[in-house]
C-alpha positions, 0 to 999 in steps of 0.5 A: 172849562168854566167860561170866566166872568169877563168872557160872559159879561156883555160889553159896555156901548163905550167898550163896543165903540172902543173895539170898533176904532181900534179894528177900523184903524187896524184895517185902515192901516193893513189895507190903506195906503200911508200918505207919509210915505208918498210925501217922504218918496217924493222928499227923497226924490226932490232931495236927491234929483235936484241936489245931484244937478246942482252938484254936478254944475259949476264950481263944484261939478262932481259928476256929469250933468248927463248923469245927474240929469238921468238920475233924477229923471228916473228918480222922478219917473219912479215917484210918479209911477208911485204916485200913480198906484197910491191914487188907484189904491186910495181910490179903492172901495170908495163910491160917490162924490168922494170918488168923482172928487178924487178923480178930478183932483187927479187929472188936474195935476196931468191937465195942468202940467200938460198945459204948462209944459206946452207955454214953456216949451213954446216961450223956449222956442221962442228964443228965451234965454238959455239961462233963464230956462231952468229958473222957468221951469222950476219956478213955474212947476213950483207954484203950480204944485203948490196951488194944487196943494192948496187946492187939495186942502182946501177940497180935503179941509187938511191944514198940512196939505195946504201949509204944504202948499204954501211952502213949495210956493215960496221954494219956488220963488226962492229958487228964482230969486237965488237964480241959477244953479243954486236954485237947484240947491233950494229945490233940494234942501227946501223943496225936499226937506219941506216933503220929509217935514210933512211926511214926519208930522203926518206919521207922529199925527196918524199915530 
């Protein structure tokens, strides 16, 4: 069979670069984790977990508090496990300063929340008003989460991640101002919704 003229014609530099870019993007999608999925997972967990806790509190009391808490804990545990897998996949094949920065950023989450747990537990043991305990945990946790997202946005120059950090900090402040149990409604709708919107924006931009 005679060779077609298009197959025999050498590729131009522009066509070569376009082919390389296409193959690189296809490879990235096949083996690389998708941040949009990670954000969507956390958005759904916040929406479900905090939403169930709100619905278990008076005056709605649609389900027992222990059941809502158990579902929320299981959902957050699953999200943490997925995030760990995501971090491992993200760092796979990465060498040099980028790998070190990623590892230090990942450990900063555990170190920061470990310290936060010690501080908040100490305040509770010192006799903090029981009505303020949920506000303490939700407010401080969101503030710390938002700050870590701000740091990540600065490290990787991601406006989306930086903006998400700002939104989470605003949600943390709003949850405290709303008071209990409406703080859980703020966390569910505004916090979880913020993650879902960020996931959608990232998905649209990546495509």
